[in-house]
C-alpha positions, 0 to 999 in steps of 0.5 A, spaced: 225 249 618 229 246 612 226 242 606 229 236 609 225 237 615 218 236 611 214 229 609 215 229 602 210 224 601 204 229 603 205 232 596 200 231 590 203 229 584 200 225 578 201 218 576 203 217 569 197 213 567 193 219 570 189 220 576 194 221 583 200 218 584 197 217 592 204 219 595 201 219 602 199 212 600 207 210 601 207 213 609 210 207 613 214 205 607 221 206 604 221 209 597 226 210 592 224 216 588 228 217 582 228 222 576 228 217 570 229 218 562 228 213 557 234 216 552 240 217 557 246 213 557 244 211 564 237 208 562 240 201 563 239 203 571 232 201 570 234 194 570 237 195 577 231 199 579 226 194 577 231 188 581 230 192 587 223 193 586 222 185 586 227 184 591 224 188 597 217 189 594 214 184 599 217 187 605 214 194 604 219 198 599 217 201 593 221 205 587 218 211 584 220 213 578 219 220 576 220 222 568 223 228 567 225 231 560 230 237 563 236 233 561 238 234 554 231 232 552 232 225 554 225 223 556 221 226 550 215 221 550 208 222 552 206 218 558 204 212 553 210 212 550 214 212 557 209 207 560 210 202 554 218 203 553 219 202 561 214 196 561 217 193 554 224 194 555 225 193 562 219 190 565 218 195 570 213 194 575 214 200 580 210 206 579 211 212 575 209 219 576 207 224 571 213 227 567 215 233 571 221 239 572 226 237 577 230 244 577 228 251 575 222 255 576 218 250 574 221 245 579 215 240 582 214 241 589 216 234 590 223 236 588 223 242 592 223 238 598 228 233 596 233 237 593 235 240 600 238 233 602 245 232 601 249 226 598 255 223 601 259 228 598 255 234 601 251 236 594 245 239 595 240 243 591 239 242 583 238 235 581 245 234 577 242 229 571 237 223 570 237 217 575 239 221 581 236 217 587 233 219 594 231 214 599 225 216 603 224 213 610 218 210 613 216 217 616 216 220 609 223 224 610 229 223 606 234 219 609 239 218 603 241 221 597 245 218 591 248 221 585 246 219 578 252 215 577 250 210 583 248 204 581 241 202 584 244 195 586 250 198 589 252 196 596 251 203 599 244 203 596 242 196 598 245 198 605 240 204 606 234 200 603 235 195 608 236 199 614 230 202 613 226 196 612 229 194 619 
């Protein structure tokens, strides 16, 4: 069994504000999991992610932001600072998890399951940069992976989300 055969929603991960992020609660819903950072050239993608959240939330979709400080220290903030930045700067309403590592020996189990899935160019393995995106289908399995440079509202991301929403 490869990592892509696993349900990624049965992994335990904390919420940014404390407690559990309750990934099993997303079962039956498509989820776009994105490693995020507040001080990155790609940080404006928060705006597009929020627009996806607003556009599709009523149909059961959610974005799940996963703060990570592994790329040039571009997410140095505390949980409170991250939450304040996301809310005040981009009006983020989608859930955020605790800050985790997505690569290396300390890679969070959620990312252990995600990184085995290939994107359209065939890339598998390590997360390349902030804002790499994984679309998880209703069954909890990864159905698409998008590079950090792929804008959240791009045609390919929107088509993949709509295909999962039916």
